[in-house]
C-alpha positions as CSV (number, residue, x, y, z in Angstrom):
1,M,47.7,-39.8,16.8
2,C,47.8,-41.9,13.7
3,L,50.6,-44.4,12.6
4,A,51.5,-44.9,8.8
5,V,52.4,-48.4,7.8
6,P,54.4,-50.0,5.0
7,A,52.5,-51.4,1.8
8,R,52.7,-52.9,-1.4
9,V,50.9,-52.0,-4.5
10,L,49.0,-54.8,-6.0
11,S,46.8,-53.6,-8.5
12,T,45.3,-49.7,-9.3
13,D,42.1,-48.3,-10.7
14,G,42.2,-44.7,-11.6
15,A,42.9,-42.8,-7.9
16,R,42.5,-46.2,-6.0
17,A,45.1,-48.7,-5.4
18,R,44.8,-52.1,-4.0
19,I,47.1,-52.7,-1.3
20,E,48.6,-55.7,1.0
21,I,49.4,-54.5,4.5
22,Q,51.1,-57.0,6.5
23,G,49.3,-60.1,4.7
24,R,45.9,-58.2,4.3
25,E,44.7,-56.7,1.5
26,A,43.0,-53.5,1.6
27,E,42.2,-50.3,-1.1
28,A,43.9,-47.0,-0.8
29,D,43.3,-43.5,-2.0
30,A,45.9,-43.0,-4.5
31,S,45.1,-39.8,-5.5
32,L,48.6,-37.9,-4.4
33,F,51.2,-40.5,-6.3
34,P,51.0,-42.1,-9.3
35,V,51.6,-45.9,-8.4
36,R,52.0,-48.7,-10.2
37,P,51.7,-52.4,-8.7
38,G,54.8,-53.6,-6.9
39,D,55.4,-50.3,-5.5
40,F,56.3,-49.7,-1.9
41,V,54.0,-46.8,-0.3
42,L,53.9,-45.7,3.1
43,V,49.6,-45.5,3.9
44,S,47.9,-43.3,6.6
45,T,43.7,-44.0,7.4
46,G,43.3,-44.8,3.5
47,L,45.9,-42.7,1.9
48,I,48.8,-43.2,0.2
49,I,51.3,-40.4,1.6
50,Q,54.5,-41.6,0.3
51,L,56.5,-43.3,-2.2
52,L,59.2,-45.6,-0.5
53,D,62.3,-47.4,-1.5
54,P,62.3,-51.0,-1.9
55,A,64.9,-51.5,0.5
56,E,63.6,-49.1,2.8
57,A,60.6,-50.3,3.0
58,E,61.4,-53.9,3.4
59,E,63.5,-52.7,6.3
60,Q,60.3,-51.1,7.8
61,L,58.4,-54.3,7.5
62,R,61.1,-56.3,9.2
63,L,61.0,-53.7,12.4
64,L,56.9,-54.0,12.4
65,A,57.1,-57.8,12.6
66,A,59.9,-57.6,15.2
67,L,57.7,-55.5,17.4
68,E,54.8,-57.5,16.5
69,D,56.8,-60.7,17.8
70,T,57.6,-58.6,21.2
71,A,54.1,-57.2,22.1
72,P,52.7,-59.0,24.9
73,R,49.4,-60.7,24.0
């Protein structure tokens, strides 16, 4: 099973996007959607699979952070 996570687009270069996921930078394939810096997206295995509403993305990020805080170490 794959997990899709919300990310923020930092920059684009053609069909590639530099994204921020939970404080880390990564690259993702942006060939399915036209994205711009500042957009929130859903990323699965390095592929942007959905554009997100900013409020929805913030809520998902908040919930993920809460889960991480309660996860056993």
